[in-house]
C-alpha positions in Angstrom: -15.6 9.0 5.1 -13.4 11.9 4.1 -9.7 11.3 4.5 -6.4 12.4 3.1 -2.8 11.0 3.0 -0.5 13.0 5.3 3.0 13.0 6.7 3.0 13.2 10.5 5.3 15.3 12.7 7.7 12.3 13.0 7.9 11.8 9.2 5.5 8.8 9.2 3.2 8.5 6.2 -0.5 7.8 7.0 -4.1 8.7 6.8 -5.5 11.8 8.3 -9.2 11.6 9.1 -11.0 12.0 12.5 -7.7 10.7 13.9 -4.2 10.2 12.6 -3.4 6.7 11.5 0.3 6.1 10.6 0.8 3.4 7.9 4.5 3.6 7.1 7.5 4.8 9.0 8.3 7.3 6.2 7.2 8.8 2.9 9.2 6.1 1.0 6.8 3.4 2.3 3.8 5.5 1.5 4.9 6.1 -2.1 5.8 2.4 -2.4 2.4 1.4 -1.3 0.6 3.6 -3.8 2.9 3.0 -6.8 1.6 -0.5 -7.9 -2.0 0.7 -8.1 -1.0 3.9 -9.9 1.1 1.9 -12.4 -1.7 -0.5 -13.0 -4.3 2.3 -13.6 -1.9 4.0 -16.1 -0.6 1.0 -18.1 -2.9 -2.0 -17.8 -5.6 -2.6 -20.3 -7.6 -4.6 -17.7 -7.5 -4.5 -13.9 -9.2 -7.3 -12.0 -9.8 -7.1 -8.2 -9.8 -10.4 -6.5 -11.5 -10.8 -3.1 -12.3 -13.3 -0.4 -12.0 -17.0 -1.3 -10.6 -16.2 -4.8 -7.5 -14.8 -3.1 -6.8 -18.2 -1.6 -6.9 -19.8 -5.0 -4.1 -17.6 -6.4 -0.7 -19.3 -6.8 2.4 -17.1 -6.3 5.0 -19.8 -6.6 6.8 -18.1 -9.5 7.1 -14.8 -7.7 10.2 -13.8 -5.7 10.4 -11.6 -2.7 10.4 -7.8 -3.1 12.4 -5.5 -0.9 10.1 -3.0 0.8 10.3 0.2 2.8 9.7 -0.1 6.5 6.1 -0.2 7.5 4.9 0.8 10.9 4.0 -2.7 11.9 7.3 -4.2 10.6 9.7 -5.5 13.2 
């Protein structure tokens, strides 16, 4: 399906396809969501995608919280 990232009339960042789907309250959240993948593609020698049951086996105990920009579903 063809789509593009867009900024809506209210400043929300989202996906424009057959219908507008806002993902983040602003462009900061949009850039923040794309930055990790862009960084990995640019600098990592290997990128591994983990899906389904393998995700449950990951341990994140050594990681701390990261401040984030406001997403559309954040309360």
